[in-house]
C-alpha positions in Angstrom: 0.0 0.0 0.0 2.8 2.4 0.9 4.7 1.5 -2.3 1.6 2.1 -4.3 1.2 5.6 -2.8 4.8 6.4 -3.6 4.3 5.4 -7.2 1.2 7.5 -7.5 3.1 10.5 -6.1 6.0 9.9 -8.4 3.8 9.7 -11.4 1.9 12.9 -10.5 5.2 14.8 -10.0 6.5 13.6 -13.3 3.3 14.7 -15.1 3.5 18.2 -13.5 7.2 18.5 -14.5 6.4 17.5 -18.0 3.6 20.0 -18.2 5.8 22.9 -16.9 8.6 21.9 -19.3 6.2 21.9 -22.3 4.8 25.3 -21.4 8.3 26.7 -20.8 9.6 25.5 -24.2 6.6 26.5 -26.3 7.6 30.1 -27.0 11.3 29.5 -27.1 11.5 26.4 -29.2 12.5 28.1 -32.4 9.0 28.7 -33.6 8.2 32.4 -33.6 4.7 33.6 -32.5 3.0 35.6 -35.2 1.6 38.7 -33.5 -0.8 39.1 -36.3 -2.5 35.8 -35.9 -1.8 34.7 -32.3 -4.6 34.6 -29.7 -4.2 35.7 -26.1 -3.2 32.1 -25.0 -0.2 32.1 -27.4 0.8 35.6 -26.5 0.9 34.9 -22.8 3.7 32.4 -23.5 6.0 35.4 -24.2 8.1 36.7 -21.4 6.5 39.7 -19.7 3.2 39.3 -21.4 0.3 38.4 -19.1 -3.3 38.0 -19.9 -4.1 41.7 -19.8 -1.3 42.7 -22.2 -2.1 39.8 -24.5 -5.7 41.1 -24.7 -4.4 44.6 -25.4 -2.3 43.2 -28.3 -5.3 41.5 -29.8 -7.5 44.6 -29.3 -4.8 46.8 -30.9 -4.6 44.5 -33.9 -8.4 44.4 -34.3 -8.7 48.2 -34.1 -5.6 49.2 -36.2 -5.0 46.3 -38.5 -2.0 44.0 -38.8 1.3 44.8 -37.2 4.0 45.7 -39.7 6.9 45.0 -37.3 7.5 43.8 -33.8 8.6 47.3 -32.9 5.0 48.4 -33.4 4.2 46.5 -30.2 5.6 49.6 -28.4 2.3 51.3 -29.2 0.4 48.7 -27.0 -0.1 50.0 -23.5 2.1 47.9 -21.1 4.8 47.0 -23.6 7.9 49.0 -23.2 11.4 48.8 -24.6 12.5 46.1 -22.0 9.6 43.9 -22.8 10.1 44.3 -26.5 13.8 43.4 -26.1 12.9 40.3 -24.2 10.4 39.0 -26.8 11.8 40.4 -30.1 13.5 37.1 -31.0 10.3 35.2 -30.2 7.8 37.1 -32.4 7.2 37.8 -36.0 4.8 40.2 -37.7 3.7 38.3 -40.8 0.6 38.8 -42.7 0.6 35.3 -44.1 0.1 33.5 -40.8 
């Protein structure tokens, strides 16, 4: 019975670790996030971008049209030079998806 509980705990810990690892690698795995097509869930994978800023990015895009460059993110409230620098290599502003 004790051995069974240990196995269950070990499996749960492993599942949690794999989940965190997957979430951590998603934005930095070489695939850039297209800021013209990404939804809030994808955008929150970027360093320094939480749910509120992700929603602002989507709102900005809907009101102003597609981003022409990553630097245009500076026009979104909550994104400053430091945040842009942190995410610049993880994003792309492509109109083709």
